[in-house]
PLY file of the C-alpha trace (Angstrom):
ply
format ascii 1.0
element vertex 276
property float x
property float y
property float z
element edge 275
property int vertex1
property int vertex2
end_header
-2.31 7.46 13.46
0.67 9.27 14.96
3.58 10.34 12.87
6.94 10.69 14.85
10.61 11.69 13.81
13.57 11.54 16.33
16.84 13.07 15.65
19.86 12.38 18.01
23.41 12.23 17.58
23.19 8.57 16.87
19.78 8.23 15.04
17.24 9.46 12.57
13.92 7.59 12.89
10.68 8.30 10.94
7.78 6.21 12.08
3.98 5.98 12.09
2.28 4.47 15.12
-1.13 2.77 13.60
-3.31 2.08 16.63
-6.32 1.12 14.52
-3.96 -1.80 12.78
-1.92 -2.35 16.03
1.48 -1.78 14.21
4.30 0.48 13.80
5.73 1.21 10.36
9.32 2.65 10.17
9.56 4.33 6.96
13.25 5.65 7.30
15.93 4.99 9.48
19.65 6.04 9.65
22.29 5.52 12.34
22.29 2.98 15.06
20.02 0.01 14.84
20.33 -0.85 18.44
19.17 2.83 19.44
16.16 2.41 17.03
15.18 -0.88 18.54
15.22 0.79 21.99
13.06 3.67 20.81
10.64 1.19 19.05
10.37 -1.50 21.74
9.16 1.28 24.16
6.49 2.19 21.75
5.42 -1.24 21.22
4.87 -1.75 25.04
3.17 1.50 25.57
0.64 1.25 22.80
0.17 -2.69 22.88
1.54 -3.07 19.23
1.38 -6.38 17.63
3.63 -5.92 14.65
6.63 -3.88 14.10
7.62 -3.08 10.24
10.87 -1.75 9.09
11.54 -0.26 5.58
15.34 -0.75 5.69
18.18 0.36 3.29
20.46 -2.15 1.95
23.20 -1.36 4.19
21.32 -2.20 7.36
19.90 -5.74 5.91
22.18 -7.92 8.28
21.64 -5.55 11.19
18.02 -6.20 11.33
18.33 -9.92 10.39
20.64 -10.37 13.40
18.25 -8.78 15.64
15.62 -11.35 15.00
13.61 -9.57 12.38
12.50 -11.50 9.32
12.25 -10.29 5.68
8.77 -10.30 4.43
8.93 -8.28 1.24
10.97 -5.60 -0.86
10.37 -2.71 -2.97
12.77 -2.08 -5.88
14.23 1.58 -6.13
11.90 2.71 -3.10
14.66 4.95 -1.69
15.63 7.22 -4.30
16.81 4.51 -6.73
17.79 2.04 -4.24
15.84 -0.89 -2.87
13.84 -1.16 0.43
13.84 -4.31 2.41
10.66 -4.87 4.48
11.46 -6.58 7.72
8.90 -7.42 10.50
8.67 -8.45 13.95
5.63 -9.83 15.85
4.50 -9.63 19.42
1.74 -12.10 19.57
1.58 -15.68 18.04
-1.97 -14.80 16.65
-0.63 -12.01 14.63
2.32 -14.17 13.54
-0.02 -17.09 12.35
-1.58 -16.62 8.89
-4.97 -18.55 8.55
-5.29 -18.47 4.63
-1.77 -18.86 3.48
-2.16 -21.76 1.45
-5.20 -20.32 -0.26
-3.39 -17.30 -1.09
-0.57 -19.37 -2.45
-3.13 -20.95 -4.95
-4.33 -17.52 -5.92
-0.86 -16.34 -6.68
-0.03 -19.39 -8.77
-3.42 -18.89 -10.66
-2.76 -15.48 -12.08
-3.30 -15.24 -15.97
-1.41 -13.11 -18.38
-3.28 -10.80 -20.38
-2.27 -7.63 -22.30
-5.71 -5.86 -23.54
-6.00 -3.60 -20.43
-5.95 -0.28 -21.93
-9.54 0.33 -23.18
-12.31 1.92 -21.59
-15.69 0.35 -21.91
-18.41 2.28 -23.71
-20.42 4.72 -21.56
-17.79 5.10 -18.96
-15.42 8.29 -18.56
-11.96 8.62 -16.77
-10.63 11.55 -15.20
-8.68 12.87 -12.12
-10.70 13.26 -9.08
-10.83 16.60 -7.23
-11.84 17.74 -3.60
-15.62 18.20 -4.91
-15.79 14.53 -5.34
-14.78 13.53 -1.76
-18.42 12.68 -0.87
-18.88 10.35 -3.81
-15.51 8.82 -3.02
-16.27 8.11 0.55
-19.48 6.51 -0.06
-17.85 4.17 -2.62
-15.26 3.09 -0.16
-17.98 2.85 2.66
-19.96 0.62 0.46
-17.17 -1.67 -0.83
-15.19 -2.10 2.37
-16.76 -2.99 5.76
-13.23 -2.54 7.34
-10.36 -0.28 5.76
-6.98 0.71 7.26
-7.57 4.32 6.63
-10.51 6.30 7.19
-11.62 6.52 3.71
-15.29 6.76 4.62
-14.76 10.25 5.73
-14.97 12.98 3.00
-12.92 15.42 5.03
-9.89 12.73 5.47
-10.15 12.24 1.66
-10.00 15.93 0.97
-6.89 16.29 3.37
-4.92 13.59 1.64
-5.74 15.10 -1.80
-4.31 18.36 -0.77
-0.96 16.55 0.43
0.58 14.37 -2.26
-2.13 11.89 -3.25
-3.62 11.82 -6.82
-7.10 10.13 -7.25
-8.31 8.81 -10.49
-12.01 7.85 -11.05
-14.31 6.28 -13.67
-17.86 7.62 -13.98
-20.96 6.55 -15.44
-23.71 9.17 -16.05
-21.59 11.39 -13.95
-21.49 9.12 -10.85
-18.20 7.64 -9.77
-18.26 3.73 -9.85
-14.51 3.05 -9.57
-11.50 4.75 -8.12
-7.91 4.41 -7.24
-5.05 6.82 -5.90
-1.41 7.13 -6.00
0.10 8.23 -2.83
3.33 10.10 -3.92
6.54 10.20 -1.56
8.47 12.97 -3.37
11.39 12.82 -0.90
12.09 9.17 -2.03
10.74 9.47 -5.52
8.13 6.75 -5.30
4.35 6.26 -5.24
1.96 3.68 -3.71
-1.03 2.62 -5.88
-3.81 2.25 -3.44
-7.48 2.80 -2.46
-8.58 0.62 -5.37
-12.46 0.12 -5.17
-15.27 -0.46 -7.65
-19.10 -0.97 -7.15
-19.88 -4.93 -7.35
-22.22 -4.27 -10.43
-19.29 -2.44 -12.44
-16.73 -5.23 -11.68
-14.96 -7.57 -14.41
-14.90 -4.82 -16.97
-11.24 -4.00 -16.58
-11.98 -0.68 -15.03
-9.14 -0.93 -12.34
-6.52 -1.55 -14.93
-7.82 1.34 -16.88
-7.34 3.50 -13.71
-3.91 2.09 -12.68
-2.62 2.77 -16.15
-4.02 6.19 -16.18
-2.39 7.01 -12.67
0.98 5.54 -13.91
0.95 8.05 -16.70
0.37 10.79 -14.29
3.22 9.75 -12.17
5.79 9.55 -15.10
4.84 13.06 -15.89
6.08 14.06 -12.42
9.28 11.94 -12.88
7.98 9.38 -10.45
9.10 5.97 -11.77
9.02 3.50 -8.74
5.38 2.32 -8.12
4.28 -0.39 -5.72
1.14 -1.67 -4.41
-0.11 -3.69 -1.39
-3.10 -5.95 -2.48
-5.19 -8.19 -0.37
-3.61 -11.79 -0.91
-7.15 -13.19 -1.00
-8.29 -10.87 -3.97
-7.59 -12.71 -7.18
-9.07 -9.81 -9.13
-6.63 -7.25 -7.66
-3.60 -9.47 -7.67
-4.40 -10.47 -11.49
-4.70 -6.75 -12.36
-1.11 -6.05 -11.19
0.21 -9.05 -12.66
-1.37 -8.20 -16.15
-0.08 -4.59 -15.73
3.61 -5.87 -15.55
4.05 -5.44 -11.85
6.48 -7.94 -9.97
5.50 -9.90 -6.92
7.74 -9.14 -4.17
6.55 -10.92 -1.20
3.64 -11.16 1.42
3.05 -9.17 4.65
1.32 -11.59 7.23
-1.68 -10.19 8.92
-0.64 -6.67 7.60
-3.83 -4.62 8.29
-7.39 -4.73 8.99
-9.32 -4.50 5.42
-12.44 -5.88 3.87
-13.80 -7.66 6.62
-10.90 -8.90 8.82
-7.00 -8.76 9.47
-5.52 -9.92 6.20
-2.18 -10.92 4.57
-1.03 -8.37 1.75
0.79 -9.14 -1.45
3.66 -6.60 -2.55
3.73 -5.84 -6.13
6.24 -3.39 -7.74
6.77 -1.86 -11.04
9.50 0.31 -12.67
7.71 2.80 -14.98
11.02 3.88 -16.57
11.26 0.33 -18.27
0 1
1 2
2 3
3 4
4 5
5 6
6 7
7 8
8 9
9 10
10 11
11 12
12 13
13 14
14 15
15 16
16 17
17 18
18 19
19 20
20 21
21 22
22 23
23 24
24 25
25 26
26 27
27 28
28 29
29 30
30 31
31 32
32 33
33 34
34 35
35 36
36 37
37 38
38 39
39 40
40 41
41 42
42 43
43 44
44 45
45 46
46 47
47 48
48 49
49 50
50 51
51 52
52 53
53 54
54 55
55 56
56 57
57 58
58 59
59 60
60 61
61 62
62 63
63 64
64 65
65 66
66 67
67 68
68 69
69 70
70 71
71 72
72 73
73 74
74 75
75 76
76 77
77 78
78 79
79 80
80 81
81 82
82 83
83 84
84 85
85 86
86 87
87 88
88 89
89 90
90 91
91 92
92 93
93 94
94 95
95 96
96 97
97 98
98 99
99 100
100 101
101 102
102 103
103 104
104 105
105 106
106 107
107 108
108 109
109 110
110 111
111 112
112 113
113 114
114 115
115 116
116 117
117 118
118 119
119 120
120 121
121 122
122 123
123 124
124 125
125 126
126 127
127 128
128 129
129 130
130 131
131 132
132 133
133 134
134 135
135 136
136 137
137 138
138 139
139 140
140 141
141 142
142 143
143 144
144 145
145 146
146 147
147 148
148 149
149 150
150 151
151 152
152 153
153 154
154 155
155 156
156 157
157 158
158 159
159 160
160 161
161 162
162 163
163 164
164 165
165 166
166 167
167 168
168 169
169 170
170 171
171 172
172 173
173 174
174 175
175 176
176 177
177 178
178 179
179 180
180 181
181 182
182 183
183 184
184 185
185 186
186 187
187 188
188 189
189 190
190 191
191 192
192 193
193 194
194 195
195 196
196 197
197 198
198 199
199 200
200 201
201 202
202 203
203 204
204 205
205 206
206 207
207 208
208 209
209 210
210 211
211 212
212 213
213 214
214 215
215 216
216 217
217 218
218 219
219 220
220 221
221 222
222 223
223 224
224 225
225 226
226 227
227 228
228 229
229 230
230 231
231 232
232 233
233 234
234 235
235 236
236 237
237 238
238 239
239 240
240 241
241 242
242 243
243 244
244 245
245 246
246 247
247 248
248 249
249 250
250 251
251 252
252 253
253 254
254 255
255 256
256 257
257 258
258 259
259 260
260 261
261 262
262 263
263 264
264 265
265 266
266 267
267 268
268 269
269 270
270 271
271 272
272 273
273 274
274 275
């Protein structure tokens, strides 16, 4: 990935070129939308990008819409309390077309409310992970995901993101990590993404992920971070149901958003205000 910032008299643009997932994500933009599009279209052609994603402020809503971008999702209070609108543009018909959309709709409408999510099963322990856990975490992600949008099978990558602004929580059994999740904190905008959720197959269906997410939420509140969101595989009943049961609100679906699990997949957006 390449992270780029551009500052001119007309434009501030902060974006990430993600060659693995063949996408560009614009995380912050102020100024001229026309100037931004000119810069981004050049990057799209140079790197054979298939999808352009814009995290837009409310005041630019009609600007992106008028330029042919489509609204796919939103995140409440993403920009220091104001909403982010996620606009996209596709550069191939294949990337624009979702193969599993109706199956994902069925999953979304079959989610079941349940509220007994806070207890940890017997013989399991919960804690924050440290850099010393990087090898175990990498093994977990390597085992669970044949494909993942970031190199979570690399212990050095995990150590690096830990030393930046990412909290990892883990659940252990007899000292071995069996389930983990992280909160990637954006302190500038006051939000956090719940991500990197993984559990070994033999430890699933025990509510471990809900325990981990609840634990991470408490850590975030201690740091005055109240906007949380997660982007979950639309084909995963378990992960979508976990967020639904924990009070997250559905805010849209990102078509063919990233390579994860075993293919390019649609991702559901879930958002929660921890201050409520």
